[in-house]
C-alpha positions as CSV (number, residue, x, y, z in Angstrom):
1,M,6.1,63.6,46.3
2,K,5.4,60.2,46.4
3,N,2.7,59.5,44.5
4,K,4.1,61.9,41.3
5,L,6.9,59.5,41.6
6,K,5.3,56.6,41.2
7,L,3.2,58.1,38.2
8,I,6.6,58.4,36.2
9,Y,7.4,54.7,37.3
10,F,4.1,53.4,36.2
11,L,4.1,55.6,32.5
12,A,8.8,54.3,32.0
13,V,6.9,50.7,33.1
14,V,4.0,50.8,30.7
15,F,5.8,52.3,28.0
16,S,9.0,49.7,28.0
17,L,5.9,47.5,28.2
18,G,4.8,48.8,25.1
19,V,7.8,49.2,23.7
20,F,8.2,45.4,23.9
21,T,4.8,43.4,22.9
22,T,5.7,45.9,19.6
23,S,9.1,44.5,19.0
24,C,8.1,40.8,19.4
25,E,4.8,41.4,17.2
26,N,7.5,42.6,14.6
27,D,9.5,39.8,15.0
28,E,10.4,38.8,11.9
29,D,10.4,42.2,10.1
30,I,13.2,43.8,12.7
31,F,14.7,39.9,12.6
32,T,17.2,40.2,10.2
33,A,19.9,37.3,10.6
34,T,21.5,35.0,8.1
35,A,23.3,31.9,8.2
36,T,26.8,32.9,8.1
37,D,28.6,30.2,7.1
38,P,27.3,27.6,3.6
39,I,25.4,24.5,5.4
40,T,28.2,21.4,3.6
41,L,26.3,18.4,3.4
42,F,28.9,15.5,2.8
43,E,28.5,12.5,0.2
44,L,28.2,9.8,0.9
45,P,30.6,7.1,1.5
46,I,28.8,4.4,-0.4
47,T,27.2,5.3,-4.1
48,T,24.5,3.0,-4.7
49,I,21.1,2.0,-1.5
50,N,19.7,-1.6,-1.9
51,L,17.0,-1.7,0.0
52,D,15.9,-5.1,1.5
53,P,12.6,-5.3,2.7
54,N,13.4,-8.4,4.6
55,N,14.6,-5.6,7.4
56,P,12.7,-2.4,7.5
57,G,14.4,-1.2,10.5
58,N,17.8,-1.5,9.2
59,P,19.6,1.4,8.9
60,A,20.0,3.1,5.4
61,V,22.0,5.6,5.4
62,T,23.2,8.1,7.4
63,F,23.7,12.1,6.6
64,N,25.9,14.1,7.5
65,W,26.3,18.2,7.5
66,E,27.9,20.9,9.2
67,E,26.0,22.6,11.2
68,A,24.6,26.8,10.3
69,D,26.0,29.1,11.8
70,Y,23.1,32.6,12.2
71,G,26.0,34.4,14.1
72,Q,24.0,33.9,17.2
73,P,22.6,31.2,19.7
74,A,19.4,30.2,18.0
75,S,17.6,26.8,17.7
76,E,18.3,25.1,14.7
77,N,16.1,22.9,12.9
78,Y,17.1,20.3,10.0
79,R,15.1,18.6,7.0
80,V,17.0,15.9,5.2
81,E,14.8,16.4,1.4
82,V,15.2,14.0,-1.1
83,S,14.1,14.8,-4.8
84,T,14.8,12.8,-8.6
85,D,15.5,16.1,-10.4
86,E,18.9,18.1,-9.1
87,A,16.3,21.2,-8.6
88,F,14.2,20.3,-6.3
89,T,10.9,20.7,-8.7
90,A,8.7,18.7,-6.0
91,P,10.8,18.1,-2.8
92,I,10.0,14.9,-0.2
93,S,11.1,15.7,3.1
94,A,12.2,12.5,4.1
95,T,13.0,13.4,8.2
96,A,14.3,16.4,10.7
97,V,15.6,16.6,13.0
98,V,15.9,19.5,15.7
99,G,20.2,21.0,16.9
100,T,22.0,18.3,15.3
101,S,24.7,17.7,12.4
102,A,23.5,14.0,11.3
103,A,20.5,11.9,10.5
104,T,20.3,8.4,9.9
105,L,17.0,6.2,7.8
106,T,16.0,3.3,8.5
107,V,15.0,1.2,5.0
108,S,11.3,1.8,5.8
109,E,12.1,5.4,5.8
110,L,14.4,5.3,2.6
111,N,12.6,3.4,0.9
112,R,9.2,5.8,1.7
113,A,10.8,9.0,0.4
114,V,12.1,7.8,-2.9
115,S,9.0,6.1,-3.2
116,D,7.3,9.4,-2.9
117,A,9.5,11.1,-4.7
118,G,8.7,9.4,-8.0
119,L,11.1,6.3,-7.9
120,S,9.6,3.3,-9.8
121,P,9.9,-0.2,-7.5
122,F,12.6,-2.9,-8.4
123,E,14.4,0.2,-10.5
124,E,17.5,1.6,-9.9
125,G,17.5,5.4,-9.7
126,T,19.6,8.3,-9.2
127,I,18.1,10.5,-6.5
128,F,19.3,13.7,-5.3
129,A,18.9,15.0,-1.3
130,R,19.8,17.7,0.7
131,V,19.7,19.5,4.2
132,V,17.5,22.9,4.9
133,T,18.1,24.5,8.0
134,T,14.9,27.0,9.2
135,I,14.7,28.9,12.6
136,G,13.0,28.7,15.4
137,T,9.1,27.3,15.9
138,Q,8.1,29.8,12.9
139,S,10.7,28.2,10.2
140,G,12.2,31.3,9.8
141,L,15.6,32.1,7.4
142,P,15.7,28.6,5.6
143,V,18.9,27.9,4.2
144,S,19.9,25.0,1.7
145,S,22.8,23.0,1.5
146,N,24.2,21.3,-1.0
147,A,23.1,18.8,-3.6
148,I,24.1,15.3,-3.6
149,S,23.1,12.4,-5.6
150,F,22.5,8.5,-5.3
151,T,21.7,5.7,-6.2
152,V,18.4,3.5,-4.7
153,F,17.1,0.4,-5.3
154,P,13.4,0.6,-3.8
155,Y,11.2,-2.2,-3.3
156,T,7.4,-2.2,-2.2
157,T,5.6,-5.1,-0.9
158,E,2.2,-4.7,-2.9
159,R,2.1,-7.7,-5.0
160,P,1.5,-7.1,-9.2
161,R,-2.0,-8.0,-10.6
162,L,-3.4,-9.4,-14.2
163,Y,-5.9,-7.6,-15.0
164,L,-8.7,-9.4,-16.6
165,V,-10.4,-6.8,-19.2
166,G,-13.4,-7.4,-21.5
167,S,-17.5,-7.5,-22.6
168,F,-17.7,-10.1,-19.5
169,Q,-17.1,-7.0,-17.1
170,P,-20.9,-5.1,-16.3
171,N,-22.1,-8.1,-16.8
172,S,-20.4,-9.8,-13.9
173,G,-20.4,-7.1,-11.9
174,Y,-17.4,-5.0,-12.8
175,G,-18.1,-2.2,-13.9
176,T,-17.5,-0.9,-18.0
177,E,-13.5,0.1,-17.3
178,N,-10.4,-1.4,-17.5
179,A,-9.5,-0.3,-14.0
180,E,-12.6,-2.2,-12.7
181,G,-12.1,-5.2,-14.1
182,P,-11.0,-8.1,-11.4
183,T,-8.0,-9.1,-10.7
184,L,-5.1,-11.6,-10.5
185,A,-2.0,-11.1,-7.9
186,S,1.1,-12.8,-8.2
187,S,2.5,-14.9,-5.3
188,E,4.7,-12.2,-3.6
189,F,5.6,-8.5,-3.9
190,G,8.8,-8.4,-6.8
191,T,7.3,-11.0,-8.4
192,E,5.7,-10.9,-12.3
193,T,5.1,-14.7,-13.3
194,D,2.1,-15.9,-11.1
195,Y,-0.4,-14.8,-10.8
196,D,-4.1,-16.1,-8.8
197,G,-6.9,-15.4,-8.0
198,F,-11.1,-15.9,-8.2
199,V,-13.3,-14.3,-11.0
200,Y,-17.1,-14.2,-11.9
201,F,-18.2,-15.0,-15.5
202,G,-21.4,-13.1,-17.0
203,G,-23.9,-12.0,-20.1
204,S,-23.5,-14.2,-23.4
205,D,-19.4,-12.6,-24.0
206,L,-17.6,-14.2,-21.7
207,S,-14.0,-13.1,-24.2
208,F,-11.0,-11.8,-22.1
209,Q,-7.0,-10.0,-22.4
210,L,-5.0,-9.6,-19.4
211,H,-3.3,-6.2,-18.7
212,R,-0.3,-5.8,-16.5
213,S,-0.8,-4.0,-14.0
214,G,1.9,-1.5,-12.2
215,F,3.4,-3.1,-9.0
216,S,1.3,-1.1,-6.6
217,G,-1.7,-3.2,-8.2
218,E,-2.6,-0.2,-9.7
219,Y,-4.1,-0.1,-12.8
220,V,-1.7,1.5,-15.9
221,E,-3.1,2.3,-19.8
222,G,-0.5,1.2,-22.2
223,N,0.9,-1.2,-20.0
224,P,2.1,-4.8,-21.6
225,V,-1.3,-6.4,-23.1
226,Y,-1.1,-10.4,-23.0
227,G,-3.9,-12.1,-26.2
228,N,-4.3,-15.2,-27.5
229,D,-1.6,-17.0,-29.1
230,N,-2.3,-20.8,-29.8
231,G,-3.4,-21.4,-26.3
232,N,-0.8,-19.2,-24.5
233,A,-0.3,-15.7,-23.6
234,V,1.4,-13.8,-25.1
235,E,2.2,-9.8,-24.7
236,G,1.5,-8.3,-27.6
237,A,-1.2,-11.1,-29.2
238,A,-4.5,-9.4,-30.7
239,G,-6.5,-12.8,-29.6
240,L,-8.8,-13.4,-27.1
241,F,-9.2,-15.6,-24.1
242,E,-13.0,-17.0,-23.4
243,A,-14.7,-18.4,-19.9
244,P,-16.2,-21.9,-21.1
245,S,-19.6,-20.7,-19.8
246,E,-20.8,-18.5,-17.3
247,G,-19.7,-19.4,-13.7
248,Y,-17.5,-18.1,-11.1
249,Y,-14.1,-19.6,-11.9
250,R,-10.7,-20.1,-10.4
251,V,-7.9,-18.5,-12.7
252,N,-4.3,-18.9,-13.2
253,V,-1.8,-17.8,-15.3
254,D,2.4,-17.9,-15.6
255,L,3.5,-15.2,-18.2
256,V,6.7,-18.1,-18.1
257,T,5.2,-20.3,-20.0
258,G,2.1,-18.4,-21.2
259,S,-0.2,-20.9,-20.0
260,V,-3.5,-19.6,-18.8
261,S,-6.0,-21.3,-17.1
262,L,-9.6,-22.0,-15.1
263,T,-11.3,-23.5,-13.0
264,E,-15.0,-23.9,-12.8
265,T,-15.5,-23.2,-8.7
266,N,-19.7,-23.2,-6.9
267,W,-18.6,-22.6,-3.2
268,A,-20.6,-24.1,0.0
269,I,-20.1,-25.2,3.7
270,A,-18.9,-28.5,5.3
271,G,-19.1,-30.0,9.0
272,P,-21.5,-29.9,12.0
273,G,-20.7,-26.5,12.9
274,G,-22.6,-24.6,10.1
275,P,-25.4,-25.1,7.9
276,A,-24.8,-28.3,6.5
277,G,-24.4,-29.8,10.1
278,G,-22.0,-32.6,9.5
279,W,-19.6,-33.7,7.5
280,P,-19.9,-34.8,4.0
281,D,-19.4,-38.8,4.6
282,E,-22.8,-38.3,6.4
283,F,-24.1,-35.2,5.6
284,P,-24.5,-33.3,2.3
285,D,-22.5,-29.6,1.5
286,A,-24.2,-26.8,2.0
287,D,-24.2,-24.5,-0.8
288,M,-24.1,-20.7,-1.3
289,T,-25.0,-18.5,-3.6
290,Y,-23.5,-16.3,-5.6
291,N,-24.0,-12.5,-4.8
292,I,-22.7,-10.5,-8.0
293,E,-23.1,-7.4,-6.5
294,D,-21.9,-7.5,-3.2
295,K,-19.3,-10.1,-4.8
296,I,-19.3,-12.2,-2.4
297,W,-20.3,-16.7,-1.2
298,E,-22.7,-16.5,1.1
299,F,-25.4,-18.6,3.2
300,T,-28.1,-16.9,5.3
301,N,-30.7,-17.6,6.9
302,A,-28.9,-20.3,8.4
303,S,-29.2,-22.8,11.8
304,T,-26.1,-23.7,13.4
305,S,-24.8,-25.4,16.8
306,S,-21.0,-25.1,18.0
307,G,-18.5,-27.1,16.6
308,E,-16.3,-26.7,13.4
309,Y,-16.9,-26.0,9.6
310,K,-14.9,-25.7,6.6
311,F,-15.3,-23.6,3.1
312,R,-14.9,-25.9,-0.2
313,A,-15.6,-26.2,-3.9
314,N,-17.6,-28.7,-5.8
315,D,-18.0,-31.0,-3.2
316,D,-14.5,-31.5,-2.7
317,W,-11.5,-32.0,-0.6
318,G,-8.8,-31.0,-3.7
319,L,-10.2,-27.2,-2.8
320,N,-10.7,-25.8,0.5
321,L,-9.9,-23.0,2.2
322,G,-9.3,-23.1,6.2
323,T,-7.7,-20.9,8.9
324,D,-5.0,-17.8,8.6
325,G,-2.7,-20.7,9.7
326,D,0.6,-18.5,9.2
327,N,-0.8,-15.2,9.7
328,D,-0.8,-13.4,5.6
329,G,-4.3,-11.9,6.0
330,S,-5.4,-14.7,3.8
331,L,-7.5,-17.9,4.4
332,N,-4.9,-20.8,3.8
333,F,-6.2,-23.6,0.9
334,G,-5.7,-27.1,3.1
335,G,-6.3,-25.0,6.6
336,D,-7.8,-25.8,9.7
337,N,-10.9,-25.6,10.3
338,F,-12.1,-23.0,11.7
339,S,-14.5,-22.7,14.8
340,N,-17.6,-21.9,15.6
341,D,-20.0,-20.9,19.3
342,I,-22.1,-19.1,18.2
343,S,-25.9,-19.9,16.9
344,A,-25.3,-18.1,13.5
345,T,-27.8,-17.2,10.6
346,K,-24.2,-15.5,7.5
347,F,-21.7,-17.4,6.3
348,V,-19.9,-15.0,3.9
349,L,-16.5,-16.2,1.9
350,D,-15.1,-13.2,-0.2
351,L,-12.9,-14.8,-2.2
352,S,-12.6,-11.2,-4.8
353,N,-9.5,-9.7,-3.2
354,P,-6.7,-12.7,-4.7
355,R,-4.4,-13.9,-1.9
356,E,-6.1,-12.6,0.4
357,Y,-9.1,-14.0,0.9
358,R,-11.7,-13.7,3.8
359,Q,-15.0,-15.4,5.5
360,S,-17.2,-14.5,8.7
361,I,-19.9,-15.4,10.2
362,E,-22.7,-13.7,11.9
363,V,-26.1,-13.2,13.4
364,E,-28.2,-11.6,11.7
365,D,-31.3,-9.7,13.4
């Protein structure tokens, strides 16, 4: 009798477990709760937000809403979405929170979201925002709030660029497409006036025009083109600029005054820590060779001892490059001397990325 009771009990447990398992496996089919009250996203107290790139960690905006009510206990997930259209054709998730009715975005977070949504930097644009709630780890039963709109003035920390486009490109290592042309960079993001950079001109046709990039530095077909009008860079002008002869030039352009200047440069290494063996008052500079394919200046098969060195152009201190003293990621014109404590056999000076100049020394095998 005891064994029979045990068997009945065992079957009851198995049956109950089987039902429980089936219920879990089809949880989405039988769980049909919905939010009984709509989510209300409150309007912002301000209608225009100017994002300051100098304070990326500061709070930019706080969204507040009425929490969803699913009619039973649930773990509610919320995400704030932004879009450039009220239909949210291509929404961007700006932030996500759990079990709360507010979310704050920093300057950099909001800037990223609205930029990804499609707003142009340094131009006011309208953005729409909404809150979407889901429940559980599977993000089920999504419900959207009303949409609100506000104006944002976003930014980019990328410097605008000018592309040098012309027949010189293929013979100078810059490809055949406009987007492959060498570039000059402005002095800072948000500035489209003063441009600077280094360009190699090779071949028999050294002519070019200037094509302005987007704010993020990418080539944009149809952006303003600046041609030569009586020696000045003028938007829409058909004339061409031309390098005086084959060579490696520092190019400066000011779109306010229209001035365009090219200064030919030949780079070398000076100092006892470099292959020259000493400073120019006693030892001649060690001339570097320009590598068209890699777009670098280099000195190979060097033999050095410990000491300081520096890069300078045209055997003159008027244009020289030293250490990155201000830690902006680029060698500084007139900066401090470099220090070498290895028996270096190769020196490299890379000026191909405008305003972000690099150097390296190494021991070749």
